[in-house]
Structure formats: C-alpha cells, structure tokens
GUDOPA-969599 format. One record per residue (C-alpha): residue number from 1; z, y, x. Coordinates in nm, 3 decimals, m for minus. Each point is the difference from the previous one (the first is absolute). Layout:
% GUDOPA-969599
(NUM, (Z, Y, X)),
...
***
This chain:
% GUDOPA-969599
(1, (8.673, m2.792, 31.416)),
(2, (m0.042, 0.378, 0.019)),
(3, (0.261, 0.258, m0.091)),
(4, (m0.200, 0.086, m0.314)),
(5, (m0.001, m0.363, m0.117)),
(6, (0.374, m0.036, 0.054)),
(7, (0.061, 0.323, m0.188)),
(8, (m0.202, m0.106, m0.305)),
(9, (0.154, m0.348, 0.001)),
(10, (0.343, 0.163, 0.004)),
(11, (m0.100, 0.213, m0.301)),
(12, (m0.112, m0.312, m0.186)),
(13, (0.294, m0.233, 0.064)),
(14, (0.278, 0.171, m0.198)),
(15, (m0.213, 0.067, m0.315)),
(16, (m0.131, m0.357, 0.028)),
(17, (0.351, m0.150, 0.002)),
(18, (0.109, 0.234, m0.281)),
(19, (m0.307, m0.107, m0.198)),
(20, (0.083, m0.369, 0.041)),
(21, (0.352, 0.061, m0.132)),
(22, (m0.119, 0.222, m0.287)),
(23, (m0.290, m0.218, m0.116)),
(24, (0.202, m0.321, 0.040)),
(25, (0.273, 0.152, m0.216)),
(26, (m0.249, 0.112, m0.265)),
(27, (m0.199, m0.325, m0.006)),
(28, (0.303, m0.230, 0.010)),
(29, (0.156, 0.184, m0.291)),
(30, (m0.314, m0.027, m0.211)),
(31, (m0.119, m0.350, 0.098)),
(32, (0.306, m0.201, 0.108)),
(33, (0.330, 0.117, m0.146)),
(34, (m0.096, 0.012, m0.366)),
(35, (m0.132, m0.358, m0.012)),
(36, (0.266, m0.129, 0.236)),
(37, (0.289, 0.133, m0.207)),
(38, (m0.135, m0.165, m0.315)),
(39, (m0.040, m0.333, 0.183)),
(40, (0.353, 0.025, 0.142)),
(41, (0.143, 0.046, m0.348)),
(42, (m0.221, m0.272, m0.149)),
(43, (0.081, m0.272, 0.256)),
(44, (0.349, 0.108, 0.104)),
(45, (m0.086, 0.070, 0.363)),
(46, (0.308, 0.121, 0.193)),
(47, (0.011, 0.339, 0.171)),
(48, (m0.026, m0.144, 0.351)),
(49, (m0.324, m0.179, m0.085)),
(50, (m0.125, 0.304, m0.190)),
(51, (0.032, 0.205, 0.319)),
(52, (m0.163, m0.283, 0.197)),
(53, (m0.293, m0.014, m0.243)),
(54, (m0.044, 0.376, 0.024)),
(55, (m0.009, m0.013, 0.380)),
(56, (m0.246, m0.291, m0.006)),
(57, (m0.234, 0.197, m0.228)),
(58, (0.009, 0.322, 0.205)),
(59, (m0.267, m0.101, 0.259)),
(60, (m0.269, m0.009, m0.271)),
(61, (0.088, 0.357, m0.094)),
(62, (0.023, 0.112, 0.363)),
(63, (m0.350, m0.138, 0.063)),
(64, (m0.128, 0.226, m0.279)),
(65, (0.207, 0.296, 0.121)),
(66, (m0.137, m0.008, 0.356)),
(67, (m0.352, 0.138, m0.079)),
(68, (0.147, 0.256, m0.240)),
(69, (0.238, 0.117, 0.271)),
(70, (m0.287, 0.049, 0.244)),
(71, (m0.170, 0.228, m0.252)),
(72, (0.319, 0.200, m0.064)),
(73, (0.079, 0.027, 0.372)),
(74, (m0.351, 0.128, 0.082)),
(75, (0.004, 0.260, m0.277)),
(76, (0.350, 0.122, 0.089)),
(77, (m0.063, 0.008, 0.375)),
(78, (m0.325, 0.196, m0.019)),
(79, (0.137, 0.214, m0.284)),
(80, (0.299, 0.103, 0.214)),
(81, (m0.220, 0.061, 0.305)),
(82, (m0.240, 0.207, m0.212)),
(83, (0.279, 0.212, m0.149)),
(84, (0.138, 0.073, 0.347)),
(85, (m0.351, 0.089, 0.122)),
(86, (0.012, m0.279, 0.260)),
(87, (m0.338, m0.137, m0.106)),
(88, (m0.148, 0.348, 0.041)),
(89, (0.160, 0.019, 0.346)),
(90, (m0.141, m0.340, 0.095)),
(91, (m0.349, 0.104, m0.105)),
(92, (0.032, 0.331, 0.183)),
(93, (0.091, m0.201, 0.310)),
(94, (m0.326, m0.192, m0.022)),
(95, (0.133, m0.315, m0.171)),
(96, (m0.240, m0.122, m0.269)),
(97, (0.091, m0.127, m0.343)),
(98, (m0.127, m0.347, 0.092)),
(99, (0.235, m0.006, 0.299)),
(100, (0.294, 0.075, m0.231)),
(101, (m0.107, m0.283, m0.232)),
(102, (m0.021, m0.270, 0.269)),
(103, (0.378, m0.067, 0.027)),
(104, (0.024, m0.013, m0.380)),
(105, (m0.276, m0.262, m0.016)),
(106, (0.170, m0.201, 0.275)),
(107, (0.327, 0.022, m0.193)),
(108, (m0.166, m0.112, m0.326)),
(109, (m0.179, m0.287, 0.176)),
(110, (0.325, m0.115, 0.165)),
(111, (0.182, 0.002, m0.335)),
(112, (m0.290, m0.197, m0.153)),
(113, (0.025, m0.271, 0.268)),
(114, (0.378, m0.011, m0.044)),
(115, (m0.044, m0.033, m0.378)),
(116, (m0.245, m0.289, 0.042)),
(117, (0.263, m0.182, 0.206)),
(118, (0.276, 0.101, m0.244)),
(119, (m0.202, m0.131, m0.298)),
(120, (m0.074, m0.328, 0.175)),
(121, (0.343, m0.086, 0.140)),
(122, (0.286, 0.199, m0.151)),
(123, (m0.116, 0.039, m0.362)),
(124, (m0.085, m0.371, m0.064)),
(125, (0.332, m0.122, 0.140)),
(126, (0.211, 0.251, m0.192)),
(127, (m0.199, m0.048, m0.323)),
(128, (0.030, m0.377, 0.024)),
(129, (0.375, 0.025, 0.061)),
(130, (0.037, 0.232, m0.300)),
(131, (m0.199, m0.231, m0.228)),
(132, (0.190, m0.310, 0.112)),
(133, (0.335, 0.170, m0.058)),
(134, (m0.109, 0.129, m0.338)),
(135, (m0.135, m0.339, m0.109)),
(136, (0.322, m0.170, 0.107)),
(137, (0.157, 0.175, m0.299)),
(138, (m0.293, 0.002, m0.239)),
(139, (m0.103, m0.364, 0.055)),
(140, (0.342, m0.148, 0.069)),
(141, (m0.043, m0.253, m0.282)),
(142, (m0.369, m0.073, 0.056)),
(143, (m0.074, m0.360, 0.110)),
(144, (m0.151, m0.038, 0.346)),
(145, (m0.237, m0.286, m0.089)),
(146, (m0.344, 0.119, m0.109)),
(147, (m0.188, m0.204, m0.258)),
(148, (m0.359, m0.040, m0.123)),
(149, (m0.178, 0.188, 0.278)),
(150, (m0.377, 0.028, m0.040)),
(151, (m0.273, 0.163, 0.201)),
(152, (m0.374, m0.024, 0.047)),
(153, (m0.193, 0.028, 0.326)),
(154, (m0.359, 0.126, m0.023)),
(155, (m0.305, m0.052, 0.221)),
(156, (m0.237, 0.268, 0.133)),
(157, (m0.198, m0.010, m0.326)),
(158, (0.316, 0.081, m0.199)),
(159, (0.001, m0.350, m0.153)),
(160, (0.320, m0.210, m0.023)),
(161, (0.039, m0.203, 0.316)),
(162, (0.348, m0.138, m0.051)),
(163, (0.253, 0.017, m0.285)),
(164, (0.356, m0.096, 0.089)),
(165, (0.303, m0.056, m0.217)),
(166, (0.347, m0.051, 0.147)),
(167, (0.266, m0.109, m0.246)),
(168, (0.275, 0.154, 0.212)),
(169, (0.097, 0.101, 0.352)),
(170, (0.344, m0.101, 0.117)),
(171, (0.114, 0.109, 0.348)),
(172, (m0.357, 0.021, 0.125)),
(173, (m0.107, m0.343, m0.131)),
(174, (m0.261, m0.008, m0.276)),
(175, (0.051, m0.252, m0.280)),
(176, (m0.256, m0.153, m0.242)),
(177, (m0.327, 0.151, 0.117)),
(178, (m0.343, m0.007, m0.162)),
(179, (m0.305, 0.120, 0.192)),
(180, (m0.350, 0.029, m0.143)),
(181, (m0.278, 0.072, 0.253)),
(182, (m0.345, 0.129, m0.093)),
(183, (m0.336, 0.031, 0.169)),
(184, (m0.227, 0.270, m0.142)),
(185, (0.197, m0.008, m0.322)),
(186, (m0.004, m0.380, m0.043)),
(187, (0.315, m0.214, 0.026)),
(188, (m0.025, m0.223, 0.307)),
(189, (0.358, m0.107, 0.066)),
(190, (0.327, m0.028, m0.191)),
(191, (0.327, m0.063, 0.184)),
(192, (0.346, m0.072, m0.136)),
(193, (0.298, m0.029, 0.234)),
(194, (0.374, m0.042, m0.043)),
(195, (0.082, 0.256, 0.268)),
(196, (m0.145, 0.211, 0.278)),
(197, (0.077, 0.267, 0.255)),
(198, (m0.159, 0.283, 0.195)),
(199, (m0.067, m0.065, 0.369)),
(200, (0.073, 0.282, 0.244)),
(201, (m0.329, m0.080, 0.173)),
(202, (m0.181, 0.081, m0.326)),
(203, (m0.091, m0.206, m0.307)),
(204, (0.189, m0.217, m0.249)),
(205, (0.118, m0.360, 0.038)),
(206, (0.044, m0.219, m0.310)),
(207, (0.205, m0.321, m0.040)),
(208, (m0.018, m0.302, m0.234)),
(209, (m0.299, 0.079, m0.217)),
(210, (m0.338, m0.103, m0.132)),
(211, (m0.342, 0.155, 0.055)),
(212, (m0.306, m0.016, m0.225)),
(213, (m0.334, 0.087, 0.165)),
(214, (m0.283, 0.084, m0.243)),
(215, (m0.363, m0.023, 0.106)),
(216, (m0.199, 0.307, m0.097)),
(217, (m0.328, m0.182, m0.072)),
(218, (0.159, m0.293, m0.188)),
(219, (0.296, 0.107, m0.213)),
(220, (0.076, m0.363, m0.093)),
(221, (0.068, m0.093, 0.363)),
(222, (0.361, 0.062, 0.101)),
(223, (0.180, m0.100, 0.319)),
(224, (0.376, m0.045, m0.034)),
(225, (0.223, 0.011, 0.307)),
(226, (0.377, m0.037, 0.014)),
(227, (0.169, 0.163, 0.296)),
(228, (0.338, 0.040, 0.162)),
(229, (m0.100, 0.319, 0.183)),
(230, (m0.297, 0.233, m0.042)),
(231, (m0.080, 0.329, 0.175)),
(232, (m0.204, 0.280, m0.162)),
(233, (m0.096, 0.325, 0.173)),
(234, (0.128, 0.259, m0.247)),
(235, (0.045, 0.351, 0.136)),
(236, (0.269, 0.112, m0.243)),
(237, (0.364, m0.062, 0.093)),
(238, (0.179, m0.127, m0.313)),
(239, (0.318, 0.177, 0.110)),
(240, (m0.186, 0.330, m0.037)),
(241, (m0.043, m0.087, m0.367)),
(242, (0.363, m0.101, m0.030)),
(243, (0.144, 0.315, 0.157)),
(244, (0.038, 0.321, m0.193)),
(245, (m0.282, 0.252, 0.009)),
(246, (0.078, 0.259, 0.265)),
(247, (m0.077, 0.365, m0.056)),
(248, (m0.240, 0.163, 0.242)),
(249, (0.273, 0.210, 0.161)),
(250, (0.180, m0.325, 0.091)),
(251, (m0.299, m0.124, 0.200)),
(252, (m0.141, 0.093, 0.337)),
(253, (m0.374, 0.046, 0.033)),
(254, (m0.038, m0.347, 0.153)),
(255, (0.193, m0.149, m0.294)),
(256, (m0.216, 0.196, m0.243)),
(257, (m0.312, m0.148, 0.164)),
(258, (0.139, m0.350, m0.065)),
(259, (0.074, 0.085, m0.364)),
(260, (m0.354, 0.135, m0.040)),
(261, (m0.146, m0.319, 0.144)),
(262, (0.217, m0.217, m0.228)),
(263, (m0.114, 0.199, m0.304)),
(264, (m0.362, m0.044, 0.103)),
(265, (0.045, m0.373, 0.058)),
(266, (0.143, m0.029, m0.350)),
(267, (m0.292, 0.192, m0.148)),
(268, (0.210, 0.302, m0.096)),
(269, (m0.092, 0.362, 0.057)),
(270, (0.217, 0.133, 0.287)),
(271, (m0.114, 0.362, m0.039)),
(272, (0.353, 0.136, m0.056)),
(273, (0.124, m0.157, 0.324)),
(274, (m0.316, 0.111, 0.183)),
(275, (0.064, 0.357, m0.114)),
(276, (0.365, m0.022, 0.102)),
(277, (m0.104, m0.133, 0.340)),
(278, (m0.224, 0.300, 0.070)),
(279, (0.246, 0.244, m0.159)),
(280, (0.266, m0.094, 0.254)),
(281, (m0.211, 0.164, 0.271)),
(282, (m0.171, 0.275, m0.200)),
(283, (0.329, 0.137, m0.136)),
(284, (0.146, m0.004, 0.350)),
(285, (m0.290, 0.213, 0.127)),
(286, (0.068, 0.253, m0.274)),
(287, (0.228, 0.155, 0.265)),
(288, (m0.303, 0.091, 0.211)),
(289, (m0.186, 0.128, m0.308)),
(290, (0.300, 0.209, m0.103)),
(291, (0.022, 0.138, 0.354)),
(292, (m0.361, 0.123, m0.027)),
(293, (0.062, 0.151, m0.344)),
(294, (0.329, 0.157, 0.106)),
(295, (m0.155, 0.156, 0.309)),
(296, (m0.303, 0.134, m0.188)),
(297, (0.222, 0.164, m0.264)),
(298, (0.288, 0.103, 0.227)),
(299, (m0.227, 0.176, 0.250)),
(300, (m0.158, 0.223, m0.261)),
(301, (0.126, 0.361, 0.025)),
(302, (0.262, 0.037, m0.277)),
(303, (0.367, 0.061, m0.046)),
(304, (0.187, m0.326, m0.051)),
(305, (0.349, m0.127, m0.076)),
(306, (0.174, m0.335, m0.012)),
(307, (m0.017, m0.001, m0.380)),
(308, (m0.373, 0.070, 0.008)),
(309, (m0.049, m0.272, 0.263)),
(310, (0.182, m0.252, m0.219)),
(311, (m0.199, 0.111, m0.307)),
(312, (m0.333, m0.035, 0.179)),
(313, (0.108, m0.341, 0.133)),
(314, (0.083, m0.125, m0.349)),
(315, (m0.332, 0.128, m0.135)),
(316, (m0.199, m0.174, 0.274)),
(317, (0.200, m0.319, m0.047)),
(318, (m0.066, 0.012, m0.375)),
(319, (m0.376, 0.037, 0.059)),
(320, (0.012, m0.283, 0.255)),
(321, (0.171, m0.226, m0.256)),
(322, (m0.281, 0.074, m0.247)),
(323, (m0.259, m0.096, 0.263)),
(324, (0.206, m0.309, 0.082)),
(325, (m0.001, m0.105, m0.368)),
(326, (m0.376, 0.053, m0.025)),
(327, (m0.061, m0.206, 0.314)),
(328, (0.231, m0.276, m0.121)),
(329, (m0.175, m0.013, m0.337)),
(330, (m0.346, m0.015, 0.160)),
(331, (0.114, m0.277, 0.234)),
(332, (0.173, m0.215, m0.262)),
(333, (m0.302, 0.025, m0.228)),
(334, (m0.233, m0.108, 0.285)),
(335, (m0.196, 0.326, m0.040)),
(336, (0.012, 0.059, 0.376)),
(337, (0.108, m0.221, 0.293)),
(338, (0.380, m0.028, 0.039)),
(339, (m0.003, 0.149, 0.351)),
(340, (m0.179, 0.314, m0.117)),
(341, (0.218, 0.020, m0.312)),
(342, (0.319, m0.019, 0.206)),
(343, (m0.119, 0.274, 0.235)),
(344, (m0.150, 0.213, m0.278)),
(345, (0.289, 0.253, m0.017)),
(346, (0.005, 0.030, 0.381)),
(347, (m0.377, 0.053, 0.013)),
(348, (0.005, 0.273, m0.267)),
(349, (0.318, 0.172, 0.122)),
(350, (m0.101, m0.032, 0.365)),
(351, (m0.344, 0.150, m0.067)),
(352, (0.157, 0.290, m0.190)),
(353, (0.246, 0.057, 0.284)),
(354, (m0.273, 0.003, 0.265)),
(355, (m0.210, 0.246, m0.204)),
(356, (0.299, 0.232, m0.042)),
(357, (0.085, m0.033, 0.368)),
(358, (m0.356, 0.085, 0.107)),
(359, (0.016, 0.309, m0.224)),
(360, (0.326, 0.108, 0.164)),
(361, (m0.150, m0.047, 0.346)),
(362, (m0.301, 0.218, m0.090)),
(363, (0.230, 0.273, m0.130)),
***
C-alpha cells in the first residue's frame, strides 16, 4: 500500500466512524425507539428487556448506516482536502484524479463485502433474538399446538398435485391427516391417517390409515388399502408450516432460498422473498455506489464544509430511496426480473456517479 493510499484511508476512517454513529442514532430514533416504547408500555416489558430489545435491533440499523457513512466519509474527506488545496497539490505533482479515487473505491468495496457478511450472519441472529424476546411477552398466553393446517402442492403445469390437511401438530407429530393426490387435475389417490411425521431424510411417513386409489380411465374402479405405515415423498416440512413466519431480516440468504422453494412447492408466489434475497446483496453494495458518487462530487472544485457534506449526503440518500422504491415496485409487480429490480437503484446511481466522475477527470 502506497503512502497516498494510507493517507486517503486515514482521511476516510474518522468520518466513516462518525457517520456510523450519527446515522445509527438518527435511524434508530426514527425506526426503533418510537415503536419499541409503545410495545413496552402495551405488554409491560421491563426496562432490562427493553434495553436488550434495543440492542438486538441495532444491527439492522447499522447495516443501513454503513453505506450512508461511506458516502459521508468520501464527501467530507475530499471536501477537506479540496479546501486545503491538497487535491490541487496532488494534481500538480502528477497524480491523476483516477489515482485519488482508487483507494476510495477499494474502501467502498471492502465495506460492501463486510456488509454482505454482516447482513448474513449478525443481522439474522440479532433480529431473531429480538423477535423471540418480544413474542415471549406478546404471545405468552398463545397455545403452542397448531390446528387445521392446510396447504396445496402444485405440479409444473400449475395444477393441484397434492392437497394436505393436518388436524393439528403436537411436538412435531402430525395428527389426523387427509391427503388428496391428483394427476393432471384428476383425483387419483385419497389417504387418511391417524398420525404421521416428517423424516429428516426427506418426505412424510404416515401411520394407521387407509388409502383409496382411483383409476383415471374407470372412475368406478377403486382400490382400497389399509396400512400401518406409508411413506410419501413430500418436499414441504410440516414443521415449517407450524413455526411462525420469520421476517426476511431474521433469515440468512441460504434460509431465504429454502423459504422461496417451500413457497414455490406450495404454489404460492415467493416474489417478496426473492426480492429480499437479492436486496441483501444489492443494498450492501450501495457502499461501493456511494463511494463512486461521493468521489465524483467531492473532487469537483468547490468550497465545502461538514454541514454541506451532510446535506449532500442526505439528498443523495433520499434520491436513492426513491430509486429503491421504484425498483421494489417493479420487482413485486413482476414488471422486470427480481434481480434487475433489486439492483435498479445501484445501476442508476452507479451510472450517474461514473458519468460525473468521467466529467471531473476531463476537467
């Protein structure tokens, strides 16, 4: 690492840390505290658990604050260097604008990779702990046995392939099951069993039941079989239906992939989870996009201050949020593929940043 790189990194670190603190404080006050205080009063959560809930919820906010802090740090660092004529001195010494930008891009990329890891390991664990603690108060009187669980599995032609009803699930054991299986929309088998369970190797095992097999060509011909044990290859884990629905921030990307597959197996549209899956990475790489934007604006010849740097940061963040909302809307409505929709704000903002940066280089 050259002396120039170390110098620019040093200029970025302190504003970056200050930005994390400032944006975390602002975001936590507007997104966490207000709702949390009302829930504490409503469910009588003690102060110690209130503080614990607040700490558990902070990683989500920090993950959002990281890209914003990169933008603020870049604007402040180059703004300070511009005011002190250091950028002019660098250029007079034969150092190009692109050379000054390289350490900023490396910094933004490193923060993006760190945010990907942070979103996939720290945020899900803390969010899950917060939700479990909160629900321990909210659902303290809710029975643990789930009743009347239904779901439908569809084939590749979007026709019902299997309809399952479970009367209840008690400690992982399914009671009073009814399974109707179809072939190209026609009923071919009906199974009733007293109990059943999910096998860790995959599939369901049923006990003490009766099976009716219907012939497609001759509806009057029925084969009846009583069984003590019957195995059926069903992809969906019944415990996934029994457990509470987890929010996307509580899930890692691998867990989100499983949820998406379960939704598809059940014939439901998983677009929200697909969007959340791609957003986990695209939002993390907003740090790199903000680094490009911050460099392209900060390197322009102008007098700057910390207040102006913060103001410009907030304006860019506001515009990014608008692009984010547009991309999310286009993705959820299936107007464009989810991957492109998730990266839409990065594509637009990144293109604008590169155009501004090329203009600065030509100047």
